[in-house]
C-alpha positions, 0 to 999 in steps of 0.5 A, spaced: 732 412 526 733 405 528 740 406 528 740 412 532 736 408 537 741 403 537 747 408 538 743 410 544 743 403 548 751 402 545 753 408 548 750 407 555 743 409 557 738 407 562 733 403 558 727 401 561 726 393 560 719 389 560 720 383 565 715 379 561 718 381 554 714 384 548 708 389 548 703 384 550 702 387 557 703 395 556 701 396 564 707 392 567 712 395 571 719 396 567 726 394 570 731 399 569 738 397 566 744 401 565 747 399 559 754 403 560 758 397 562 755 392 557 759 390 551 754 389 545 757 385 539 753 387 533 753 384 526 749 384 520 748 381 513 751 387 509 749 384 502 752 388 496 758 391 501 763 388 497 761 392 491 762 399 495 769 397 496 770 395 489 768 402 487 773 405 492 779 401 490 778 401 483 778 393 482 773 390 477 771 383 478 769 382 471 771 385 464 777 387 461 783 389 466 781 385 471 786 380 475 788 374 472 788 370 478 782 365 477 778 365 483 771 363 485 766 369 486 765 367 494 773 368 495 773 374 491 767 377 496 771 375 502 777 378 499 773 385 498 770 385 505 777 384 508 779 391 505 773 394 508 774 401 511 769 406 515 768 410 509 765 404 505 760 403 511 758 410 511 757 410 503 753 403 504 748 407 509 751 406 516 751 412 520 758 415 522 757 413 529 756 406 528 761 405 522 767 403 527 771 410 526 776 408 531 782 403 530 781 396 532 787 397 537 783 402 541 777 398 541 781 392 544 784 397 549 777 399 551 775 391 551 781 389 555 782 394 560 780 392 567 775 396 571 
């Protein structure tokens, strides 16, 4: 449900925002904000996402048949996260529309296009 609400704002809508913030003043007037031309940059702590990527690419981090390269656990996690695909995010629990299914080149063209 939260992801759907976030998606609505990201895709562009008119959201009513309380000028005083919060819900302490329920009878206050709202200010309408059109989110169509706002660039939102979202992030999160995707704890355990590297395990989803490991399952997809078939790479084991422990046990037999692992790469012989010695590396720290942190470096191994970074290497896994560099290989993330939209399908990994969907398996992790993100809805398809928030998974970044479009290519980076398409995103860059949208972000840098003059209006």
